Structure formats: structure tokens, C-alpha cells
C-alpha positions in Angstrom: 0.0 0.0 0.0 1.0 3.6 -0.5 -0.1 6.6 1.5 0.0 10.1 0.0 0.4 13.5 1.5 0.1 16.7 -0.7 1.7 20.0 0.1 2.7 23.2 -1.5 -0.6 24.7 -2.2 -1.4 28.4 -1.6 -2.6 31.7 -3.0 -1.0 33.0 -6.2 -1.9 35.7 -8.7 -2.7 34.9 -12.2 0.4 34.2 -14.3 2.4 33.1 -11.3 3.8 29.8 -10.5 3.6 27.1 -7.8 5.0 23.7 -7.2 3.1 20.9 -5.5 4.6 18.1 -3.8 3.2 14.6 -3.0 5.2 12.6 -0.5 4.6 8.8 -0.5 5.1 6.1 1.9 5.2 2.4 1.3 7.5 -0.1 -0.4 6.4 -0.1 -4.0 6.1 3.5 -4.9 8.5 3.3 -7.8 6.5 0.5 -9.3 3.4 2.6 -10.0 2.4 5.6 -12.2 1.4 8.7 -10.3 -1.1 11.2 -11.2 -2.6 14.6 -10.3 -6.2 15.5 -10.1 -8.2 18.5 -9.0 -11.6 19.5 -7.9 -13.2 22.8 -7.5 -16.3 23.4 -5.3 -19.5 22.1 -7.0 -17.5 20.5 -9.7 -16.4 16.9 -10.6 -12.8 15.8 -9.8 -10.9 16.1 -13.0 -7.6 14.7 -14.3 -4.7 17.0 -14.5 -1.8 14.7 -15.5 0.2 11.6 -14.8 3.7 10.2 -15.0 4.8 6.7 -15.6 6.6 4.7 -12.9 10.1 5.4 -14.5 9.4 9.1 -14.9 10.0 9.0 -18.6 6.4 9.0 -19.9 3.8 11.7 -19.1 0.2 12.5 -20.0 -1.5 15.8 -19.6 -5.0 17.2 -19.8 -5.4 19.6 -22.7 -6.2 22.3 -20.2 -2.7 22.3 -18.6 -0.5 21.1 -21.5 2.5 23.6 -21.9 1.9 25.1 -18.5 2.2 22.2 -16.0 5.0 19.7 -15.7 5.0 16.4 -13.6 8.1 14.9 -12.4 9.1 12.3 -9.8 12.0 11.3 -7.6 11.7 7.7 -6.8 14.6 7.8 -4.3 12.8 10.3 -2.2 9.3 8.9 -3.0 8.0 12.2 -4.1 6.1 13.4 -7.2 5.9 17.0 -8.2 3.5 19.2 -10.1 5.2 22.4 -11.3 2.5 24.8 -12.3 3.3 27.9 -14.5 1.2 30.6 -16.1 -1.6 29.9 -13.6 -5.1 31.0 -14.3 -8.1 31.6 -12.0 -9.7 28.5 -13.5 -6.9 26.4 -12.0 -8.2 27.2 -8.6 -9.1 23.8 -6.9 -8.0 21.4 -4.4 -5.2 19.3 -5.9 -4.8 15.6 -5.2 -2.2 13.0 -6.1 -3.0 9.4 -6.6 -1.5 6.1 -7.5 -2.5 4.4 -10.8 -1.9 1.4 -12.9 -1.6 2.9 -16.4 -0.2 6.5 -16.7 -2.3 7.3 -19.8 -5.6 6.0 -18.3 -7.1 8.4 -15.7 -9.7 5.9 -14.6 -6.9 3.7 -13.4 -5.9 6.0 -10.5 -7.0 5.9 -6.9 -5.7 5.8 -3.4 -6.0 9.7 -3.1 -4.1 11.9 -0.8 -5.8 14.5 1.4 -5.4 17.3 -1.2 -3.8 20.8 -1.1 -5.7 24.0 -2.0 -4.5 26.1 -4.8 -6.1 29.5 -5.3 -5.3 31.8 -8.2 -6.5 35.4 -8.0 -7.2 37.5 -11.1 
């Protein structure tokens, strides 16, 4: 099993940057893809992006392509979400999750507790 703890959220102005971290515990972190999802009040949880177990392959939602970058450090058991050119519509609680297939958002689960990101205009 893997337990996840997100951090790094906060308040930022539109156009700014923020880096989220997801710290994992458990033996098999490096064996699984990791993903980021987000949920705004009154909306469904939506897929942001994912990274394969090796860190070589990535898959992003069209809404964040070119702005967000996922990376991972398997030695430290941390996955990152670097967010640049932030927009007000990026405001949400961000969650990381463990998956089976990096390119299949429906394969992810085992959510962390989430971290709030608020982007002001």
C-alpha cells in the first residue's frame, strides 16, 4: 500500500507559478504511475496529468499542456507538479493518486488528502 500527502498549495496571482509535492510512503512507490487530479467546489474531480513509474512518460489534460509539468523522484518517494502561467480557472483542491496505467485516468485511486490552490485575477 501507498499513502500520499500533498503539500505546496497556496494563494498566487494569475500568471504566477507554484510547485506542489506529493510525498509517498510504502515499499512499492517506484512500481506505479502517479497522477494529479483537481476538484473545484461544485464540480467533478478532473484529471490533470500523470507520470509513468520510471518518470520517462507523461500524459496531460489539454487544459494544462504547456503550463504544468509532472516529475518524480523515486529515491525520495516524491512526485511534483510544477504549475506555471496559472489562471483563475486552475483554482481547486489538488490531489495526487496512485495508478496502474499512466495514460488512463480511470486507473488512478488511493488519493491523498489534497492541497488548496487559489489563483487570483
